[in-house]
Biopython code that builds the backbone (N, CA, C, O; Angstrom):
import numpy as np
from Bio.PDB.StructureBuilder import StructureBuilder

atoms = [
    (1, "UNK", "N", (55.400, -34.816, -31.856)),
    (1, "UNK", "CA", (56.137, -35.366, -30.729)),
    (1, "UNK", "C", (55.191, -35.768, -29.596)),
    (1, "UNK", "O", (55.407, -36.775, -28.922)),
    (2, "UNK", "N", (54.138, -34.966, -29.395)),
    (2, "UNK", "CA", (53.188, -35.284, -28.329)),
    (2, "UNK", "C", (52.473, -36.598, -28.613)),
    (2, "UNK", "O", (52.213, -37.379, -27.697)),
    (3, "UNK", "N", (52.151, -36.844, -29.895)),
    (3, "UNK", "CA", (51.478, -38.096, -30.238)),
    (3, "UNK", "C", (52.380, -39.295, -29.976)),
    (3, "UNK", "O", (51.913, -40.327, -29.493)),
    (4, "UNK", "N", (53.651, -39.171, -30.284)),
    (4, "UNK", "CA", (54.591, -40.262, -30.042)),
    (4, "UNK", "C", (54.672, -40.575, -28.548)),
    (4, "UNK", "O", (54.650, -41.740, -28.152)),
    (5, "UNK", "N", (54.765, -39.542, -27.730)),
    (5, "UNK", "CA", (54.838, -39.751, -26.287)),
    (5, "UNK", "C", (53.545, -40.366, -25.748)),
    (5, "UNK", "O", (53.574, -41.156, -24.805)),
    (6, "UNK", "N", (52.423, -40.002, -26.346)),
    (6, "UNK", "CA", (51.145, -40.587, -25.938)),
    (6, "UNK", "C", (51.128, -42.075, -26.241)),
    (6, "UNK", "O", (50.714, -42.874, -25.402)),
    (7, "UNK", "N", (51.571, -42.453, -27.426)),
    (7, "UNK", "CA", (51.610, -43.875, -27.783)),
    (7, "UNK", "C", (52.575, -44.646, -26.886)),
    (7, "UNK", "O", (52.293, -45.778, -26.492)),
    (8, "UNK", "N", (53.698, -44.040, -26.568)),
    (8, "UNK", "CA", (54.662, -44.693, -25.679)),
    (8, "UNK", "C", (54.057, -44.887, -24.287)),
    (8, "UNK", "O", (54.247, -45.933, -23.667)),
    (9, "UNK", "N", (53.335, -43.888, -23.801)),
    (9, "UNK", "CA", (52.713, -43.994, -22.478)),
    (9, "UNK", "C", (51.652, -45.093, -22.454)),
    (9, "UNK", "O", (51.583, -45.869, -21.501)),
    (10, "UNK", "N", (50.825, -45.162, -23.503)),
    (10, "UNK", "CA", (49.824, -46.233, -23.573)),
    (10, "UNK", "C", (50.493, -47.605, -23.651)),
    (10, "UNK", "O", (50.069, -48.549, -22.985)),
    (11, "UNK", "N", (51.537, -47.706, -24.466)),
    (11, "UNK", "CA", (52.248, -48.975, -24.620)),
    (11, "UNK", "C", (52.874, -49.416, -23.297)),
    (11, "UNK", "O", (52.804, -50.589, -22.932)),
    (12, "UNK", "N", (53.479, -48.478, -22.589)),
    (12, "UNK", "CA", (54.077, -48.812, -21.291)),
    (12, "UNK", "C", (53.009, -49.298, -20.316)),
    (12, "UNK", "O", (53.234, -50.249, -19.568)),
    (13, "UNK", "N", (51.858, -48.652, -20.324)),
    (13, "UNK", "CA", (50.769, -49.082, -19.452)),
    (13, "UNK", "C", (50.319, -50.495, -19.753)),
    (13, "UNK", "O", (50.108, -51.299, -18.845)),
    (14, "UNK", "N", (50.175, -50.794, -21.029)),
    (14, "UNK", "CA", (49.754, -52.142, -21.430)),
    (14, "UNK", "C", (50.819, -53.169, -21.051)),
    (14, "UNK", "O", (50.492, -54.264, -20.593)),
    (15, "UNK", "N", (52.079, -52.824, -21.238)),
    (15, "UNK", "CA", (53.159, -53.749, -20.887)),
    (15, "UNK", "C", (53.161, -54.035, -19.385)),
    (15, "UNK", "O", (53.324, -55.183, -18.972)),
    (16, "UNK", "N", (52.980, -52.998, -18.569)),
    (16, "UNK", "CA", (52.931, -53.213, -17.117)),
    (16, "UNK", "C", (51.751, -54.094, -16.726)),
    (16, "UNK", "O", (51.883, -54.970, -15.871)),
    (17, "UNK", "N", (50.598, -53.864, -17.349)),
    (17, "UNK", "CA", (49.424, -54.689, -17.050)),
    (17, "UNK", "C", (49.680, -56.140, -17.436)),
    (17, "UNK", "O", (49.392, -57.052, -16.660)),
    (18, "UNK", "N", (50.221, -56.356, -18.632)),
    (18, "UNK", "CA", (50.484, -57.723, -19.084)),
    (18, "UNK", "C", (51.534, -58.413, -18.216)),
    (18, "UNK", "O", (51.414, -59.601, -17.918)),
    (19, "UNK", "N", (52.553, -57.676, -17.815)),
    (19, "UNK", "CA", (53.578, -58.251, -16.947)),
    (19, "UNK", "C", (52.990, -58.616, -15.585)),
    (19, "UNK", "O", (53.307, -59.667, -15.030)),
    (20, "UNK", "N", (52.140, -57.755, -15.054)),
    (20, "UNK", "CA", (51.482, -58.063, -13.785)),
    (20, "UNK", "C", (50.622, -59.304, -13.882)),
    (20, "UNK", "O", (50.640, -60.150, -12.988)),
    (21, "UNK", "N", (49.861, -59.417, -14.974)),
    (21, "UNK", "CA", (49.027, -60.605, -15.168)),
    (21, "UNK", "C", (49.878, -61.854, -15.364)),
    (21, "UNK", "O", (49.525, -62.932, -14.885)),
    (22, "UNK", "N", (51.003, -61.708, -16.070)),
    (22, "UNK", "CA", (51.892, -62.855, -16.276)),
    (22, "UNK", "C", (52.468, -63.337, -14.949)),
    (22, "UNK", "O", (52.580, -64.541, -14.719)),
    (23, "UNK", "N", (52.831, -62.408, -14.084)),
    (23, "UNK", "CA", (53.362, -62.803, -12.777)),
    (23, "UNK", "C", (52.279, -63.498, -11.953)),
    (23, "UNK", "O", (52.552, -64.474, -11.254)),
    (24, "UNK", "N", (51.058, -62.992, -12.041)),
    (24, "UNK", "CA", (49.970, -63.561, -11.233)),
    (24, "UNK", "C", (49.523, -64.938, -11.706)),
    (24, "UNK", "O", (49.275, -65.823, -10.887)),
    (25, "UNK", "N", (49.416, -65.128, -13.023)),
    (25, "UNK", "CA", (48.707, -66.304, -13.528)),
    (25, "UNK", "C", (49.554, -67.310, -14.303)),
    (25, "UNK", "O", (49.015, -68.296, -14.808)),
    (26, "UNK", "N", (50.854, -67.092, -14.411)),
    (26, "UNK", "CA", (51.687, -68.058, -15.121)),
    (26, "UNK", "C", (52.853, -68.486, -14.241)),
    (26, "UNK", "O", (53.066, -67.949, -13.154)),
    (27, "UNK", "N", (53.592, -69.450, -14.730)),
    (27, "UNK", "CA", (54.793, -69.923, -14.036)),
    (27, "UNK", "C", (56.049, -69.503, -14.785)),
    (27, "UNK", "O", (57.032, -70.243, -14.812)),
    (28, "UNK", "N", (56.024, -68.332, -15.387)),
    (28, "UNK", "CA", (57.162, -67.859, -16.161)),
    (28, "UNK", "C", (58.324, -67.400, -15.280)),
    (28, "UNK", "O", (59.451, -67.270, -15.757)),
    (29, "UNK", "N", (58.059, -67.159, -14.022)),
    (29, "UNK", "CA", (59.073, -66.618, -13.139)),
    (29, "UNK", "C", (59.560, -67.701, -12.185)),
    (29, "UNK", "O", (58.853, -68.684, -11.963)),
    (30, "UNK", "N", (60.741, -67.543, -11.622)),
    (30, "UNK", "CA", (61.344, -68.605, -10.808)),
    (30, "UNK", "C", (60.441, -69.078, -9.673)),
    (30, "UNK", "O", (59.758, -68.287, -9.023)),
    (31, "UNK", "N", (60.458, -70.377, -9.458)),
    (31, "UNK", "CA", (59.636, -70.975, -8.408)),
    (31, "UNK", "C", (60.197, -70.670, -7.020)),
    (31, "UNK", "O", (59.502, -70.849, -6.020)),
    (32, "UNK", "N", (61.448, -70.213, -6.951)),
    (32, "UNK", "CA", (62.051, -69.920, -5.655)),
    (32, "UNK", "C", (61.435, -68.684, -5.000)),
    (32, "UNK", "O", (61.543, -68.498, -3.788)),
    (33, "UNK", "N", (60.789, -67.840, -5.808)),
    (33, "UNK", "CA", (60.167, -66.648, -5.237)),
    (33, "UNK", "C", (58.942, -67.046, -4.422)),
    (33, "UNK", "O", (58.151, -67.882, -4.857)),
    (34, "UNK", "N", (58.786, -66.457, -3.258)),
    (34, "UNK", "CA", (57.596, -66.761, -2.452)),
    (34, "UNK", "C", (56.319, -66.341, -3.183)),
    (34, "UNK", "O", (56.310, -65.357, -3.923)),
    (35, "UNK", "N", (55.253, -67.092, -2.967)),
    (35, "UNK", "CA", (54.003, -66.798, -3.667)),
    (35, "UNK", "C", (53.446, -65.440, -3.263)),
    (35, "UNK", "O", (52.808, -64.772, -4.077)),
    (36, "UNK", "N", (53.675, -65.021, -2.026)),
    (36, "UNK", "CA", (53.198, -63.703, -1.598)),
    (36, "UNK", "C", (53.890, -62.593, -2.379)),
    (36, "UNK", "O", (53.265, -61.587, -2.717)),
    (37, "UNK", "N", (55.173, -62.770, -2.665)),
    (37, "UNK", "CA", (55.902, -61.773, -3.443)),
    (37, "UNK", "C", (55.367, -61.715, -4.869)),
    (37, "UNK", "O", (55.208, -60.632, -5.432)),
    (38, "UNK", "N", (55.090, -62.872, -5.450)),
    (38, "UNK", "CA", (54.537, -62.902, -6.805)),
    (38, "UNK", "C", (53.189, -62.196, -6.861)),
    (38, "UNK", "O", (52.937, -61.398, -7.764)),
    (39, "UNK", "N", (52.333, -62.486, -5.908)),
    (39, "UNK", "CA", (51.005, -61.863, -5.888)),
    (39, "UNK", "C", (51.133, -60.357, -5.696)),
    (39, "UNK", "O", (50.477, -59.581, -6.391)),
    (40, "UNK", "N", (51.974, -59.943, -4.759)),
    (40, "UNK", "CA", (52.153, -58.516, -4.500)),
    (40, "UNK", "C", (52.701, -57.798, -5.726)),
    (40, "UNK", "O", (52.177, -56.757, -6.123)),
    (41, "UNK", "N", (53.749, -58.346, -6.324)),
    (41, "UNK", "CA", (54.336, -57.710, -7.510)),
    (41, "UNK", "C", (53.351, -57.688, -8.670)),
    (41, "UNK", "O", (53.272, -56.692, -9.390)),
    (42, "UNK", "N", (52.608, -58.757, -8.863)),
    (42, "UNK", "CA", (51.625, -58.803, -9.933)),
    (42, "UNK", "C", (50.559, -57.742, -9.773)),
    (42, "UNK", "O", (50.196, -57.062, -10.733)),
    (43, "UNK", "N", (50.056, -57.600, -8.555)),
    (43, "UNK", "CA", (49.016, -56.599, -8.298)),
    (43, "UNK", "C", (49.572, -55.189, -8.455)),
    (43, "UNK", "O", (48.921, -54.329, -9.048)),
    (44, "UNK", "N", (50.767, -54.946, -7.930)),
    (44, "UNK", "CA", (51.368, -53.614, -8.038)),
    (44, "UNK", "C", (51.593, -53.244, -9.502)),
    (44, "UNK", "O", (51.268, -52.128, -9.906)),
    (45, "UNK", "N", (52.136, -54.145, -10.293)),
    (45, "UNK", "CA", (52.372, -53.847, -11.706)),
    (45, "UNK", "C", (51.065, -53.640, -12.461)),
    (45, "UNK", "O", (50.975, -52.751, -13.308)),
    (46, "UNK", "N", (50.060, -54.446, -12.168)),
    (46, "UNK", "CA", (48.757, -54.284, -12.806)),
    (46, "UNK", "C", (48.154, -52.917, -12.476)),
    (46, "UNK", "O", (47.671, -52.216, -13.365)),
    (47, "UNK", "N", (48.185, -52.545, -11.205)),
    (47, "UNK", "CA", (47.630, -51.250, -10.804)),
    (47, "UNK", "C", (48.430, -50.088, -11.380)),
    (47, "UNK", "O", (47.849, -49.077, -11.774)),
    (48, "UNK", "N", (49.753, -50.216, -11.437)),
    (48, "UNK", "CA", (50.578, -49.154, -12.011)),
    (48, "UNK", "C", (50.290, -48.988, -13.499)),
    (48, "UNK", "O", (50.215, -47.861, -13.988)),
    (49, "UNK", "N", (50.129, -50.081, -14.218)),
    (49, "UNK", "CA", (49.782, -49.997, -15.632)),
    (49, "UNK", "C", (48.431, -49.342, -15.840)),
    (49, "UNK", "O", (48.260, -48.534, -16.753)),
    (50, "UNK", "N", (47.469, -49.690, -14.993)),
    (50, "UNK", "CA", (46.148, -49.067, -15.068)),
    (50, "UNK", "C", (46.249, -47.572, -14.793)),
    (50, "UNK", "O", (45.621, -46.767, -15.481)),
    (51, "UNK", "N", (47.034, -47.202, -13.792)),
    (51, "UNK", "CA", (47.245, -45.792, -13.473)),
    (51, "UNK", "C", (47.860, -45.046, -14.649)),
    (51, "UNK", "O", (47.431, -43.938, -14.970)),
    (52, "UNK", "N", (48.860, -45.641, -15.297)),
    (52, "UNK", "CA", (49.512, -44.980, -16.436)),
    (52, "UNK", "C", (48.538, -44.749, -17.577)),
    (52, "UNK", "O", (48.533, -43.679, -18.186)),
    (53, "UNK", "N", (47.721, -45.736, -17.867)),
    (53, "UNK", "CA", (46.758, -45.599, -18.960)),
    (53, "UNK", "C", (45.723, -44.530, -18.623)),
    (53, "UNK", "O", (45.414, -43.680, -19.458)),
    (54, "UNK", "N", (45.191, -44.567, -17.411)),
    (54, "UNK", "CA", (44.177, -43.579, -17.027)),
    (54, "UNK", "C", (44.746, -42.164, -16.983)),
    (54, "UNK", "O", (44.095, -41.225, -17.441)),
    (55, "UNK", "N", (45.946, -42.000, -16.442)),
    (55, "UNK", "CA", (46.532, -40.659, -16.387)),
    (55, "UNK", "C", (46.835, -40.139, -17.790)),
    (55, "UNK", "O", (46.691, -38.943, -18.045)),
    (56, "UNK", "N", (47.248, -41.007, -18.692)),
    (56, "UNK", "CA", (47.483, -40.592, -20.075)),
    (56, "UNK", "C", (46.179, -40.187, -20.743)),
    (56, "UNK", "O", (46.138, -39.202, -21.479)),
    (57, "UNK", "N", (45.117, -40.938, -20.492)),
    (57, "UNK", "CA", (43.820, -40.588, -21.072)),
    (57, "UNK", "C", (43.372, -39.210, -20.602)),
    (57, "UNK", "O", (42.896, -38.408, -21.407)),
    (58, "UNK", "N", (43.516, -38.925, -19.313)),
    (58, "UNK", "CA", (43.103, -37.627, -18.795)),
    (58, "UNK", "C", (43.972, -36.500, -19.348)),
    (58, "UNK", "O", (43.461, -35.413, -19.619)),
    (59, "UNK", "N", (45.274, -36.734, -19.520)),
    (59, "UNK", "CA", (46.146, -35.714, -20.101)),
    (59, "UNK", "C", (45.761, -35.416, -21.540)),
    (59, "UNK", "O", (45.750, -34.257, -21.955)),
    (60, "UNK", "N", (45.445, -36.454, -22.301)),
    (60, "UNK", "CA", (45.048, -36.263, -23.698)),
    (60, "UNK", "C", (43.739, -35.488, -23.766)),
    (60, "UNK", "O", (43.605, -34.573, -24.578)),
    (61, "UNK", "N", (42.777, -35.842, -22.927)),
    (61, "UNK", "CA", (41.500, -35.120, -22.909)),
    (61, "UNK", "C", (41.705, -33.657, -22.540)),
    (61, "UNK", "O", (41.095, -32.775, -23.144)),
    (62, "UNK", "N", (42.561, -33.391, -21.552)),
    (62, "UNK", "CA", (42.837, -32.018, -21.142)),
    (62, "UNK", "C", (43.519, -31.247, -22.269)),
    (62, "UNK", "O", (43.194, -30.084, -22.510)),
    (63, "UNK", "N", (44.462, -31.886, -22.960)),
    (63, "UNK", "CA", (45.166, -31.230, -24.058)),
    (63, "UNK", "C", (44.202, -30.887, -25.187)),
    (63, "UNK", "O", (44.274, -29.798, -25.757)),
    (64, "UNK", "N", (43.302, -31.809, -25.511)),
    (64, "UNK", "CA", (42.319, -31.557, -26.570)),
    (64, "UNK", "C", (41.390, -30.418, -26.162)),
    (64, "UNK", "O", (41.052, -29.564, -26.980)),
    (65, "UNK", "N", (40.984, -30.408, -24.907)),
    (65, "UNK", "CA", (40.102, -29.346, -24.419)),
    (65, "UNK", "C", (40.814, -27.997, -24.463)),
    (65, "UNK", "O", (40.218, -26.998, -24.864)),
    (66, "UNK", "N", (42.093, -27.957, -24.052)),
    (66, "UNK", "CA", (42.855, -26.708, -24.068)),
    (66, "UNK", "C", (43.082, -26.205, -25.486)),
    (66, "UNK", "O", (43.013, -25.001, -25.730)),
    (67, "UNK", "N", (43.351, -27.110, -26.425)),
    (67, "UNK", "CA", (43.552, -26.703, -27.816)),
    (67, "UNK", "C", (42.255, -26.212, -28.435)),
    (67, "UNK", "O", (42.274, -25.319, -29.282)),
    (68, "UNK", "N", (41.139, -26.778, -28.029)),
    (68, "UNK", "CA", (39.845, -26.370, -28.555)),
    (68, "UNK", "C", (39.410, -25.012, -28.046)),
    (68, "UNK", "O", (38.677, -24.302, -28.734)),
    (69, "UNK", "N", (39.850, -24.633, -26.845)),
    (69, "UNK", "CA", (39.444, -23.348, -26.276)),
    (69, "UNK", "C", (40.282, -22.191, -26.801)),
    (69, "UNK", "O", (39.896, -21.035, -26.632)),
    (70, "UNK", "N", (41.404, -22.469, -27.425)),
    (70, "UNK", "CA", (42.271, -21.396, -27.961)),
    (70, "UNK", "C", (41.838, -20.942, -29.296)),
    (70, "UNK", "O", (42.458, -20.052, -29.878)),
]
sb = StructureBuilder()
sb.init_structure("model")
sb.init_model(0)
sb.init_chain("A")
sb.init_seg("    ")
for serial, (resi, resn, name, xyz) in enumerate(atoms, 1):
    if name == "N":
        sb.init_residue(resn, " ", resi, " ")
    sb.init_atom(name, np.array(xyz, "f"), 0.0, 1.0, " ", f" {name:<3s}", serial, name[0])
structure = sb.get_structure()
């Protein structure tokens, strides 16, 4: 179960990063949105995805270290 949750966390991180990049660099979203909102949302989603991936990596490393010490 822990492995499944790890894969889901990594996948969610990648999806957030890709969505942030899509908002920043493509015209997939409505043109009525102000450009400042697009840039802000793109950066926030990119940073949140990066945070999710990094926090998952640290949790996995900690779990492996804890299992190795037992």
